[in-house]
N, C-alpha and C positions, 0 to 999 in steps of 0.2 A: 648469842645469849646462851648461858648455861642452862641446859634443860632441867637440871635438878633445882635451880634457884627460882626465886619469885619473878613475876613479871615486873619490869621496871615501871615505876609510877610516872610515866611521861604523860603530861597533860596534852591531849590532842587539841589542835587549834580550834575547831568549831566549838567544842565544849568550853574551852577557855574563854572564847569571845562571849559565849552565852553567860558564863559566870561573871565576867567583868560587868555585864549589864545588870546584874542582880545585887541587891543589898545583902551581903553575907553577914549580917549582924546577928549575934546570938539571941537578941531579944525579939526578933521578928518572927511571927507565926502566921500561918495561913490555914484555913479549914481544908482538910483532906479532900472533901467532896468537890470543892471549887477547883482545886489544882489538878486532881487526878481523875476526875470524871468528865468525859466528853460533854461539852455544852453545845449540842447540835441545834441548828436552826434550819428551817425549810430552805432549800436551795443552796446550803453551804457546800463549798468545794475545798478539798484539801489535797495538796500534792506533795510528793516526796521523791527524792533521788537517792539511790542506794547502790552499794557495791559490796561484794564479798570476795575475799582472797583466801586460798588454801595453799600452803607452801610446806613441803617436806624436804628437810635437809639431812643428807646422809654423806659422811665423809667419803670422798673418792667417786661420787656419782653426781650427775647433773641434778640441780635442784628441780624438784617436781612442783610446778606452779599452775594453778587453775584460778581464773578470775571470771566473775560475772557481775554485770551492772545493769541498771535500768531505771525506769521511772514508773510512778503510779499516780493516778488521780482518783480520788474518792468523791462522790457527789451524793448528798442526802436526797433520796427520792421518795421516802415515805416516813415522815416523822411521827405519824400517829401509830405506826406498828410497834409491837413490843417483842423484841427490841427494834429500834429504828432500822429501816432498810437503807442501804447505800448501794451505789453502783461503782464498781472499780473498773478502770481501764488501765492496763499495764503494758509495758513494752520492755522485755529483756533484750538488751542490745545483741544483734545478730540473730534474733529469733522472731517469728511472727508475733504481732501484737495480739492481746487477748483481753477478755473482760467478763464480767458477770455480776451477780447480786451478792452483796456481803452483809452479814449481820454479826454482832458481837455480843451474844448473851453472856450471862454470869459475870457481868462487869468486864468482859473482855477475856475471861479465862477460856472461853470456847469461841471458836471461829467457824462461821457458816459461809459456805460458798455455793451459790445456786441450790440452796436447800439442804446441802450435805454438811453436817456439823461434826467437828473433831476437836480434841483438845488443842488449844492454841500453843504450839511449841515453837513458833517462829522466834528467833533471837531478838528481832526488832519488828516494828510495824507502825500502824497508824496511831495507836493509842496505848495507854497504860494497860499492862497485862498482869493481873494479880497472880497468875500461875507461876510466873517467873520472878516478879517483883514482890510478891506477898501482899497481905492485907495490911495496909498502913494504919497507924493510930489516927484518932479523930482530928487532931491538929498536928501540924508539922512545924518544927523549929530547927535551926541550924545545929548540927552536931548530933541530932537524934538518930538512933539506930534500931533496926529490927532484923531478925533472922528468918530466913525463908528455907524451908525444906522442899527441894525440888525432887519430886518422887519418881520421875521418869526421864529418859533421855530426851534432849531437846536439840535444837539446830546447832548450837555451838558448845554443847557440853553433855555430860552424863548426869544421871541422878546424883544429887549431892546437896551441900549446904552452902548458903550464900548470906552475906551480911550486906544490908542496904544502909547507907549513910546519907543524911540530908546535908547537902553542901551549901545550898543557898535557897532563900525563899523571897518572893515578892508578893505580899498579900494584895496589893493594888491591881496587879495584872494576872493574879491567879497562876503564878509561875513558880516552879520548883525544879531545882537541879539535884539529882541523886547519883550516888556512886554505888556500884554493885561489885562485890568481890566474893568469889567462891571457889570451891574445889570439889572433886569427886572422882570416883573410880568407875570404870565400865565403859560401854560403848556410847557413842553419840548417835543421835537420830540420823539414819541414813548411812551409817558407817559401812564401807565395803570391806569384806574380810581380806581382799587382795588388792594390790596396786602394782604398777609397773615402774621400775627404775631404769634409767638409761645411763650408759657410759660410752661416750663416743658414738659409734654407729650400732651398738648392741643394746638390746632391751632384755630385762629380766622381770619375770612375774614373781612377786614375793608375797608371803603371808604377813599380815600386820597384827601385832599385839600391842595395844596402846597402854600406856601407864597412867598415872594419876594426872588429871587435868587441873589447871588453875586458870581462872579468868578474872579479868578486871575491866571495868568500863564505867562510863559516865553518860548520863542522859539528862535532857531538859524537857519538861512538859509544861504546856500552857493550856489551861482548861481541858486537861486530860489528853490533849493531842501532842504527839511527839514532835519536838522542834529540832533536836539534834541527838544523835546516839552514836557512841563509839565503843566497841567491845573487842578485846583481844583475848583469845584463849590459846593456851600452850600446853603441850603434853609430850613426854618422851615416847618413842615408839621402838619396838624391837621387830625387826624384819628378818625373815628367814626363807630359805629355799634350798633345794638340793645342790644347786650350782654355787650359791654364795655362802651357805651356812648361816650363821647368826650374826647380824649387824645391828648397830644401834643408830638412832637418829632423833630428830626433833620435828614435831609437826606444830605449826601455828596457823590459826585461822583468825581472821578479823572481819568485822562488818563496819560500815560507815553508812549512816542514814541522816539526811537533812531535809527539813521541810523546804519546799519551794514557795516563792511568793504566790499569794492567792491569784494574782493576775495570770501567772504562768500556768496555773492549774485549770483555768477556764477553757 
């Protein structure tokens, strides 16, 4: 992939299957609150399976690749609280399992874990996040668009601007599929200033300077809960060291998240 060009608009399979199940007619509309606000009930359980890949390609060097994956289960434990309280149990593959109390105030723009609240900067998660997806209009229809100003670095991108497009809606099931596409300059959340490249049996520590990032993804929500989400973010990188001088490469990161059947989440 040419790092200076746009991300190819490949339709990832889970999103495509979700879209095929929805009536993508221009006349269909659905209330925003029903489609993008979690409709929680006492005893509800939601599960998801997720993965994230980071890959840096530099000509003449081994490709640097890191992957992480896992599962999470959310259970509603106190529906009367404001916001409702959930219990998360998660397991990142290869690491010890963990868990705690979760709440999503501000419509999901803030995430609280065991009483500690921070801006919700996760690229994906359990529910609709207005910090990254924006505040949508009162009703949704196919082809509708709105622009989001992301004012701080997040998991898969820098501060920047993003356009959200409604791809499909199903009023009967309160389901909507959205596309997000954006770009921006600057660091991503958690960016390390240095990384290690390898060539054969030798390793080199280099300083990283990232260029303009571009991201494209699609997601499907039902009653505010994420059913499927695919997001790819790509940026050029300039790497430098006293040994290697200045070299150029491409970094790409992507996430995949899908809901698991309710039975598997119990």
